Biopython code that builds the backbone (N, CA, C, O; Angstrom):
import numpy as np
from Bio.PDB.StructureBuilder import StructureBuilder

atoms = [
    (1, "MET", "N", (-8.660, 13.497, -17.889)),
    (1, "MET", "CA", (-9.387, 13.839, -19.086)),
    (1, "MET", "C", (-10.222, 12.650, -19.581)),
    (1, "MET", "O", (-11.290, 12.845, -20.161)),
    (2, "LEU", "N", (-9.744, 11.429, -19.355)),
    (2, "LEU", "CA", (-10.531, 10.272, -19.775)),
    (2, "LEU", "C", (-11.866, 10.225, -19.034)),
    (2, "LEU", "O", (-12.847, 9.701, -19.561)),
    (3, "TYR", "N", (-11.910, 10.762, -17.832)),
    (3, "TYR", "CA", (-13.153, 10.805, -17.077)),
    (3, "TYR", "C", (-13.994, 12.021, -17.468)),
    (3, "TYR", "O", (-15.194, 11.897, -17.715)),
    (4, "LEU", "N", (-13.371, 13.181, -17.522)),
    (4, "LEU", "CA", (-14.116, 14.419, -17.749)),
    (4, "LEU", "C", (-14.498, 14.643, -19.212)),
    (4, "LEU", "O", (-15.634, 15.012, -19.512)),
    (5, "ARG", "N", (-13.555, 14.420, -20.114)),
    (5, "ARG", "CA", (-13.797, 14.696, -21.542)),
    (5, "ARG", "C", (-13.146, 13.612, -22.406)),
    (5, "ARG", "O", (-12.196, 13.899, -23.134)),
    (6, "PRO", "N", (-13.634, 12.393, -22.339)),
    (6, "PRO", "CA", (-12.985, 11.288, -23.056)),
    (6, "PRO", "C", (-12.877, 11.494, -24.564)),
    (6, "PRO", "O", (-11.969, 10.953, -25.195)),
    (7, "ALA", "N", (-13.777, 12.258, -25.143)),
    (7, "ALA", "CA", (-13.720, 12.484, -26.595)),
    (7, "ALA", "C", (-12.495, 13.295, -27.003)),
    (7, "ALA", "O", (-12.105, 13.288, -28.171)),
    (8, "LEU", "N", (-11.892, 13.989, -26.049)),
    (8, "LEU", "CA", (-10.708, 14.795, -26.352)),
    (8, "LEU", "C", (-9.405, 13.998, -26.234)),
    (8, "LEU", "O", (-8.331, 14.524, -26.526)),
    (9, "VAL", "N", (-9.493, 12.742, -25.812)),
    (9, "VAL", "CA", (-8.297, 11.932, -25.560)),
    (9, "VAL", "C", (-8.099, 10.922, -26.687)),
    (9, "VAL", "O", (-9.015, 10.180, -27.044)),
    (10, "ASP", "N", (-6.896, 10.908, -27.234)),
    (10, "ASP", "CA", (-6.527, 9.920, -28.246)),
    (10, "ASP", "C", (-5.425, 9.046, -27.651)),
    (10, "ASP", "O", (-4.245, 9.391, -27.718)),
    (11, "MET", "N", (-5.813, 7.929, -27.077)),
    (11, "MET", "CA", (-4.847, 7.053, -26.418)),
    (11, "MET", "C", (-3.821, 6.465, -27.385)),
    (11, "MET", "O", (-2.785, 5.961, -26.951)),
    (12, "ASP", "N", (-4.094, 6.520, -28.688)),
    (12, "ASP", "CA", (-3.110, 6.053, -29.672)),
    (12, "ASP", "C", (-1.871, 6.948, -29.680)),
    (12, "ASP", "O", (-0.810, 6.541, -30.154)),
    (13, "LYS", "N", (-2.007, 8.156, -29.161)),
    (13, "LYS", "CA", (-0.881, 9.090, -29.111)),
    (13, "LYS", "C", (-0.179, 9.084, -27.755)),
    (13, "LYS", "O", (0.801, 9.803, -27.560)),
    (14, "ALA", "N", (-0.673, 8.281, -26.824)),
    (14, "ALA", "CA", (-0.076, 8.205, -25.496)),
    (14, "ALA", "C", (1.298, 7.537, -25.584)),
    (14, "ALA", "O", (1.440, 6.450, -26.145)),
    (15, "VAL", "N", (2.299, 8.204, -25.023)),
    (15, "VAL", "CA", (3.673, 7.697, -25.049)),
    (15, "VAL", "C", (4.241, 7.735, -23.636)),
    (15, "VAL", "O", (4.172, 8.759, -22.956)),
    (16, "ARG", "N", (4.799, 6.615, -23.205)),
    (16, "ARG", "CA", (5.441, 6.557, -21.890)),
    (16, "ARG", "C", (6.680, 7.438, -21.932)),
    (16, "ARG", "O", (7.515, 7.313, -22.829)),
    (17, "SER", "N", (6.791, 8.331, -20.951)),
    (17, "SER", "CA", (7.909, 9.270, -20.903)),
    (17, "SER", "C", (8.453, 9.353, -19.485)),
    (17, "SER", "O", (8.348, 10.380, -18.815)),
    (18, "VAL", "N", (9.037, 8.242, -19.048)),
    (18, "VAL", "CA", (9.626, 8.148, -17.709)),
    (18, "VAL", "C", (11.018, 7.562, -17.873)),
    (18, "VAL", "O", (11.168, 6.488, -18.456)),
    (19, "PRO", "N", (12.046, 8.250, -17.368)),
    (19, "PRO", "CA", (13.392, 7.691, -17.514)),
    (19, "PRO", "C", (13.518, 6.341, -16.790)),
    (19, "PRO", "O", (13.028, 6.186, -15.671)),
    (20, "SER", "N", (14.164, 5.388, -17.422)),
    (20, "SER", "CA", (14.256, 4.040, -16.861)),
    (20, "SER", "C", (15.036, 3.997, -15.547)),
    (20, "SER", "O", (14.795, 3.125, -14.712)),
    (21, "TRP", "N", (15.962, 4.924, -15.362)),
    (21, "TRP", "CA", (16.806, 4.867, -14.166)),
    (21, "TRP", "C", (16.042, 5.176, -12.873)),
    (21, "TRP", "O", (16.546, 4.875, -11.791)),
    (22, "VAL", "N", (14.850, 5.763, -12.950)),
    (22, "VAL", "CA", (14.125, 6.083, -11.716)),
    (22, "VAL", "C", (13.724, 4.820, -10.956)),
    (22, "VAL", "O", (13.430, 4.880, -9.762)),
    (23, "HIS", "N", (13.710, 3.694, -11.636)),
    (23, "HIS", "CA", (13.352, 2.439, -10.973)),
    (23, "HIS", "C", (14.560, 1.754, -10.338)),
    (23, "HIS", "O", (14.413, 0.713, -9.697)),
    (24, "ASP", "N", (15.753, 2.329, -10.511)),
    (24, "ASP", "CA", (16.968, 1.726, -9.969)),
    (24, "ASP", "C", (17.159, 1.990, -8.482)),
    (24, "ASP", "O", (18.025, 1.381, -7.855)),
    (25, "TYR", "N", (16.363, 2.890, -7.910)),
    (25, "TYR", "CA", (16.555, 3.308, -6.538)),
    (25, "TYR", "C", (15.337, 2.979, -5.690)),
    (25, "TYR", "O", (14.197, 3.157, -6.119)),
    (26, "ARG", "N", (15.591, 2.505, -4.503)),
    (26, "ARG", "CA", (14.512, 2.125, -3.596)),
    (26, "ARG", "C", (13.886, 3.336, -2.913)),
    (26, "ARG", "O", (12.669, 3.386, -2.733)),
    (27, "TYR", "N", (14.711, 4.317, -2.531)),
    (27, "TYR", "CA", (14.234, 5.446, -1.735)),
    (27, "TYR", "C", (14.228, 6.780, -2.472)),
    (27, "TYR", "O", (13.516, 7.703, -2.076)),
    (28, "VAL", "N", (15.005, 6.888, -3.526)),
    (28, "VAL", "CA", (15.119, 8.155, -4.247)),
    (28, "VAL", "C", (14.281, 8.093, -5.517)),
    (28, "VAL", "O", (14.432, 7.175, -6.323)),
    (29, "GLY", "N", (13.396, 9.072, -5.693)),
    (29, "GLY", "CA", (12.609, 9.124, -6.916)),
    (29, "GLY", "C", (11.242, 9.724, -6.704)),
    (29, "GLY", "O", (10.933, 10.219, -5.619)),
    (30, "PHE", "N", (10.424, 9.683, -7.730)),
    (30, "PHE", "CA", (9.072, 10.236, -7.684)),
    (30, "PHE", "C", (8.230, 9.491, -6.661)),
    (30, "PHE", "O", (8.118, 8.267, -6.720)),
    (31, "GLY", "N", (7.641, 10.218, -5.727)),
    (31, "GLY", "CA", (6.756, 9.608, -4.744)),
    (31, "GLY", "C", (7.447, 8.708, -3.742)),
    (31, "GLY", "O", (6.787, 7.947, -3.035)),
    (32, "LYS", "N", (8.767, 8.783, -3.671)),
    (32, "LYS", "CA", (9.525, 7.973, -2.715)),
    (32, "LYS", "C", (9.965, 8.859, -1.557)),
    (32, "LYS", "O", (9.839, 10.080, -1.643)),
    (33, "PRO", "N", (10.480, 8.274, -0.469)),
    (33, "PRO", "CA", (10.845, 9.081, 0.704)),
    (33, "PRO", "C", (11.834, 10.207, 0.422)),
    (33, "PRO", "O", (11.759, 11.259, 1.057)),
    (34, "ALA", "N", (12.757, 10.008, -0.512)),
    (34, "ALA", "CA", (13.747, 11.045, -0.840)),
    (34, "ALA", "C", (13.513, 11.511, -2.275)),
    (34, "ALA", "O", (14.130, 11.014, -3.218)),
    (35, "GLU", "N", (12.610, 12.472, -2.414)),
    (35, "GLU", "CA", (12.384, 13.037, -3.743)),
    (35, "GLU", "C", (13.504, 14.014, -4.044)),
    (35, "GLU", "O", (14.241, 14.413, -3.143)),
    (36, "PHE", "N", (13.636, 14.396, -5.283)),
    (36, "PHE", "CA", (14.726, 15.280, -5.672)),
    (36, "PHE", "C", (14.181, 16.450, -6.470)),
    (36, "PHE", "O", (13.101, 16.376, -7.056)),
    (37, "ALA", "N", (14.940, 17.521, -6.481)),
    (37, "ALA", "CA", (14.563, 18.696, -7.275)),
    (37, "ALA", "C", (15.067, 18.501, -8.692)),
    (37, "ALA", "O", (16.165, 17.984, -8.899)),
    (38, "TRP", "N", (14.263, 18.915, -9.677)),
    (38, "TRP", "CA", (14.640, 18.699, -11.056)),
    (38, "TRP", "C", (13.834, 19.617, -11.951)),
    (38, "TRP", "O", (12.770, 20.114, -11.583)),
    (39, "LEU", "N", (14.370, 19.820, -13.123)),
    (39, "LEU", "CA", (13.624, 20.438, -14.212)),
    (39, "LEU", "C", (13.166, 19.292, -15.091)),
    (39, "LEU", "O", (13.876, 18.293, -15.212)),
    (40, "SER", "N", (12.018, 19.404, -15.698)),
    (40, "SER", "CA", (11.541, 18.296, -16.517)),
    (40, "SER", "C", (12.516, 17.960, -17.639)),
    (40, "SER", "O", (12.632, 16.803, -18.043)),
    (41, "SER", "N", (13.216, 18.974, -18.140)),
    (41, "SER", "CA", (14.193, 18.721, -19.211)),
    (41, "SER", "C", (15.430, 17.984, -18.693)),
    (41, "SER", "O", (16.199, 17.444, -19.489)),
    (42, "ASP", "N", (15.634, 17.952, -17.363)),
    (42, "ASP", "CA", (16.731, 17.154, -16.797)),
    (42, "ASP", "C", (16.455, 15.661, -16.959)),
    (42, "ASP", "O", (17.379, 14.851, -17.041)),
    (43, "LEU", "N", (15.172, 15.312, -17.004)),
    (43, "LEU", "CA", (14.791, 13.910, -17.025)),
    (43, "LEU", "C", (14.471, 13.379, -18.416)),
    (43, "LEU", "O", (14.791, 12.237, -18.745)),
    (44, "MET", "N", (13.845, 14.210, -19.218)),
    (44, "MET", "CA", (13.485, 13.788, -20.568)),
    (44, "MET", "C", (13.723, 14.956, -21.519)),
    (44, "MET", "O", (13.358, 16.086, -21.197)),
    (45, "PRO", "N", (14.318, 14.715, -22.665)),
    (45, "PRO", "CA", (14.615, 15.800, -23.606)),
    (45, "PRO", "C", (13.378, 16.590, -24.036)),
    (45, "PRO", "O", (13.474, 17.782, -24.331)),
    (46, "THR", "N", (12.224, 15.932, -24.072)),
    (46, "THR", "CA", (10.994, 16.613, -24.489)),
    (46, "THR", "C", (10.444, 17.531, -23.404)),
    (46, "THR", "O", (9.639, 18.418, -23.686)),
    (47, "GLY", "N", (10.882, 17.316, -22.153)),
    (47, "GLY", "CA", (10.340, 18.076, -21.036)),
    (47, "GLY", "C", (9.025, 17.517, -20.531)),
    (47, "GLY", "O", (8.412, 18.089, -19.630)),
    (48, "VAL", "N", (8.585, 16.407, -21.102)),
    (48, "VAL", "CA", (7.342, 15.754, -20.693)),
    (48, "VAL", "C", (7.693, 14.547, -19.847)),
    (48, "VAL", "O", (8.537, 13.736, -20.227)),
    (49, "ILE", "N", (7.036, 14.427, -18.687)),
    (49, "ILE", "CA", (7.314, 13.310, -17.794)),
    (49, "ILE", "C", (5.999, 12.672, -17.382)),
    (49, "ILE", "O", (5.053, 13.364, -17.005)),
    (50, "GLY", "N", (5.945, 11.371, -17.455)),
    (50, "GLY", "CA", (4.760, 10.651, -17.031)),
    (50, "GLY", "C", (4.491, 9.459, -17.916)),
    (50, "GLY", "O", (5.205, 9.203, -18.886)),
    (51, "ASP", "N", (3.446, 8.733, -17.563)),
    (51, "ASP", "CA", (3.084, 7.559, -18.345)),
    (51, "ASP", "C", (1.582, 7.551, -18.604)),
    (51, "ASP", "O", (0.827, 6.911, -17.872)),
    (52, "PRO", "N", (1.149, 8.262, -19.646)),
    (52, "PRO", "CA", (-0.274, 8.309, -19.948)),
    (52, "PRO", "C", (-0.830, 6.983, -20.446)),
    (52, "PRO", "O", (-2.047, 6.820, -20.540)),
    (53, "THR", "N", (0.051, 6.024, -20.769)),
    (53, "THR", "CA", (-0.438, 4.729, -21.247)),
    (53, "THR", "C", (-1.167, 3.973, -20.143)),
    (53, "THR", "O", (-1.905, 3.027, -20.419)),
    (54, "LEU", "N", (-0.964, 4.386, -18.896)),
    (54, "LEU", "CA", (-1.628, 3.747, -17.754)),
    (54, "LEU", "C", (-2.939, 4.441, -17.392)),
    (54, "LEU", "O", (-3.579, 4.074, -16.407)),
    (55, "ALA", "N", (-3.343, 5.432, -18.172)),
    (55, "ALA", "CA", (-4.539, 6.212, -17.872)),
    (55, "ALA", "C", (-5.775, 5.317, -17.818)),
    (55, "ALA", "O", (-5.913, 4.369, -18.591)),
    (56, "ASP", "N", (-6.671, 5.644, -16.886)),
    (56, "ASP", "CA", (-7.880, 4.873, -16.681)),
    (56, "ASP", "C", (-8.983, 5.836, -16.230)),
    (56, "ASP", "O", (-8.786, 6.585, -15.272)),
    (57, "ALA", "N", (-10.119, 5.829, -16.890)),
    (57, "ALA", "CA", (-11.209, 6.758, -16.575)),
    (57, "ALA", "C", (-11.720, 6.563, -15.145)),
    (57, "ALA", "O", (-12.074, 7.537, -14.481)),
    (58, "GLY", "N", (-11.762, 5.337, -14.672)),
    (58, "GLY", "CA", (-12.225, 5.079, -13.300)),
    (58, "GLY", "C", (-11.307, 5.692, -12.264)),
    (58, "GLY", "O", (-11.766, 6.308, -11.302)),
    (59, "LEU", "N", (-10.008, 5.525, -12.460)),
    (59, "LEU", "CA", (-9.044, 6.133, -11.543)),
    (59, "LEU", "C", (-9.108, 7.654, -11.654)),
    (59, "LEU", "O", (-9.000, 8.356, -10.648)),
    (60, "GLY", "N", (-9.283, 8.162, -12.865)),
    (60, "GLY", "CA", (-9.430, 9.600, -13.063)),
    (60, "GLY", "C", (-10.626, 10.147, -12.304)),
    (60, "GLY", "O", (-10.558, 11.228, -11.719)),
    (61, "LYS", "N", (-11.714, 9.401, -12.314)),
    (61, "LYS", "CA", (-12.918, 9.817, -11.573)),
    (61, "LYS", "C", (-12.621, 9.905, -10.079)),
    (61, "LYS", "O", (-12.982, 10.884, -9.426)),
    (62, "GLU", "N", (-11.962, 8.877, -9.542)),
    (62, "GLU", "CA", (-11.612, 8.877, -8.119)),
    (62, "GLU", "C", (-10.722, 10.068, -7.774)),
    (62, "GLU", "O", (-10.971, 10.769, -6.793)),
    (63, "LYS", "N", (-9.687, 10.295, -8.578)),
    (63, "LYS", "CA", (-8.752, 11.389, -8.314)),
    (63, "LYS", "C", (-9.428, 12.748, -8.446)),
    (63, "LYS", "O", (-9.157, 13.653, -7.657)),
    (64, "PHE", "N", (-10.306, 12.901, -9.435)),
    (64, "PHE", "CA", (-11.012, 14.161, -9.627)),
    (64, "PHE", "C", (-11.876, 14.482, -8.410)),
    (64, "PHE", "O", (-11.816, 15.589, -7.875)),
    (65, "HIS", "N", (-12.675, 13.517, -7.979)),
    (65, "HIS", "CA", (-13.578, 13.766, -6.847)),
    (65, "HIS", "C", (-12.804, 13.986, -5.550)),
    (65, "HIS", "O", (-13.211, 14.798, -4.719)),
    (66, "ALA", "N", (-11.703, 13.281, -5.370)),
    (66, "ALA", "CA", (-10.876, 13.501, -4.188)),
    (66, "ALA", "C", (-10.257, 14.896, -4.217)),
    (66, "ALA", "O", (-10.168, 15.560, -3.184)),
    (67, "SER", "N", (-9.833, 15.334, -5.389)),
    (67, "SER", "CA", (-9.243, 16.672, -5.523)),
    (67, "SER", "C", (-10.263, 17.757, -5.240)),
    (67, "SER", "O", (-9.962, 18.733, -4.553)),
    (68, "VAL", "N", (-11.477, 17.591, -5.771)),
    (68, "VAL", "CA", (-12.530, 18.581, -5.539)),
    (68, "VAL", "C", (-12.868, 18.643, -4.055)),
    (68, "VAL", "O", (-13.005, 19.731, -3.496)),
    (69, "ALA", "N", (-13.004, 17.493, -3.418)),
    (69, "ALA", "CA", (-13.304, 17.466, -1.987)),
    (69, "ALA", "C", (-12.170, 18.104, -1.193)),
    (69, "ALA", "O", (-12.413, 18.875, -0.265)),
    (70, "GLY", "N", (-10.951, 17.787, -1.554)),
    (70, "GLY", "CA", (-9.790, 18.366, -0.872)),
    (70, "GLY", "C", (-9.712, 19.865, -1.058)),
    (70, "GLY", "O", (-9.351, 20.587, -0.128)),
    (71, "LEU", "N", (-10.043, 20.343, -2.242)),
    (71, "LEU", "CA", (-10.012, 21.774, -2.510)),
    (71, "LEU", "C", (-11.020, 22.499, -1.626)),
    (71, "LEU", "O", (-10.742, 23.589, -1.125)),
    (72, "GLY", "N", (-12.176, 21.903, -1.439)),
    (72, "GLY", "CA", (-13.172, 22.500, -0.544)),
    (72, "GLY", "C", (-12.632, 22.637, 0.861)),
    (72, "GLY", "O", (-12.848, 23.661, 1.508)),
    (73, "ASP", "N", (-11.934, 21.627, 1.346)),
    (73, "ASP", "CA", (-11.336, 21.678, 2.685)),
    (73, "ASP", "C", (-10.286, 22.776, 2.763)),
    (73, "ASP", "O", (-10.220, 23.505, 3.753)),
    (74, "VAL", "N", (-9.468, 22.896, 1.729)),
    (74, "VAL", "CA", (-8.427, 23.930, 1.697)),
    (74, "VAL", "C", (-9.063, 25.317, 1.716)),
    (74, "VAL", "O", (-8.634, 26.188, 2.473)),
    (75, "LEU", "N", (-10.081, 25.524, 0.889)),
    (75, "LEU", "CA", (-10.741, 26.835, 0.842)),
    (75, "LEU", "C", (-11.399, 27.183, 2.168)),
    (75, "LEU", "O", (-11.362, 28.334, 2.604)),
    (76, "GLU", "N", (-11.998, 26.190, 2.803)),
    (76, "GLU", "CA", (-12.619, 26.433, 4.110)),
    (76, "GLU", "C", (-11.572, 26.885, 5.126)),
    (76, "GLU", "O", (-11.809, 27.829, 5.880)),
    (77, "GLU", "N", (-10.437, 26.229, 5.152)),
    (77, "GLU", "CA", (-9.381, 26.621, 6.076)),
    (77, "GLU", "C", (-8.834, 28.002, 5.739)),
    (77, "GLU", "O", (-8.575, 28.803, 6.637)),
    (78, "LEU", "N", (-8.660, 28.282, 4.462)),
    (78, "LEU", "CA", (-8.147, 29.588, 4.053)),
    (78, "LEU", "C", (-9.066, 30.727, 4.486)),
    (78, "LEU", "O", (-8.593, 31.821, 4.795)),
    (79, "MET", "N", (-10.366, 30.481, 4.512)),
    (79, "MET", "CA", (-11.308, 31.526, 4.911)),
    (79, "MET", "C", (-11.073, 31.974, 6.349)),
    (79, "MET", "O", (-11.349, 33.127, 6.683)),
    (80, "GLY", "N", (-10.573, 31.097, 7.200)),
    (80, "GLY", "CA", (-10.326, 31.450, 8.592)),
    (80, "GLY", "C", (-8.864, 31.685, 8.911)),
    (80, "GLY", "O", (-8.511, 31.915, 10.067)),
    (81, "PHE", "N", (-8.008, 31.631, 7.899)),
    (81, "PHE", "CA", (-6.573, 31.779, 8.140)),
    (81, "PHE", "C", (-6.191, 33.220, 8.423)),
    (81, "PHE", "O", (-6.697, 34.147, 7.791)),
    (82, "HIS", "N", (-5.306, 33.393, 9.366)),
    (82, "HIS", "CA", (-4.702, 34.709, 9.623)),
    (82, "HIS", "C", (-3.318, 34.490, 10.236)),
    (82, "HIS", "O", (-3.089, 33.511, 10.947)),
    (83, "PHE", "N", (-2.419, 35.399, 9.956)),
    (83, "PHE", "CA", (-1.090, 35.324, 10.547)),
    (83, "PHE", "C", (-1.195, 35.746, 12.011)),
    (83, "PHE", "O", (-1.836, 36.750, 12.320)),
    (84, "PRO", "N", (-0.583, 35.003, 12.894)),
    (84, "PRO", "CA", (-0.573, 35.441, 14.291)),
    (84, "PRO", "C", (0.305, 36.693, 14.431)),
    (84, "PRO", "O", (1.220, 36.920, 13.639)),
    (85, "ALA", "N", (0.013, 37.472, 15.424)),
    (85, "ALA", "CA", (0.805, 38.688, 15.668)),
    (85, "ALA", "C", (2.248, 38.285, 15.975)),
    (85, "ALA", "O", (2.506, 37.305, 16.674)),
    (86, "ALA", "N", (3.175, 39.068, 15.432)),
    (86, "ALA", "CA", (4.598, 38.820, 15.683)),
    (86, "ALA", "C", (4.906, 39.080, 17.146)),
    (86, "ALA", "O", (4.375, 40.018, 17.742)),
    (87, "THR", "N", (5.750, 38.265, 17.715)),
    (87, "THR", "CA", (6.118, 38.465, 19.129)),
    (87, "THR", "C", (7.586, 38.773, 19.244)),
    (87, "THR", "O", (8.091, 38.974, 20.348)),
]
sb = StructureBuilder()
sb.init_structure("model")
sb.init_model(0)
sb.init_chain("A")
sb.init_seg("    ")
for serial, (resi, resn, name, xyz) in enumerate(atoms, 1):
    if name == "N":
        sb.init_residue(resn, " ", resi, " ")
    sb.init_atom(name, np.array(xyz, "f"), 0.0, 1.0, " ", f" {name:<3s}", serial, name[0])
structure = sb.get_structure()
């Protein structure tokens, strides 16, 4: 949002909402080799997870354009997708 609609973002309201224990493990956690299944309320009482205090419009721009490009690739593949006949 900082890239697309910065006027809608109030960084003064940004609150870090990541449980401290996720940093205690080398392999288990978000984006690590052994991710786990969870409900957001399992991790934070508010049900909100993330750290918007690290938000950056430049990084948002990179992620947005990569997502749009990736979506085009996905749609192109979907156009030719078909289930093979059962054998």
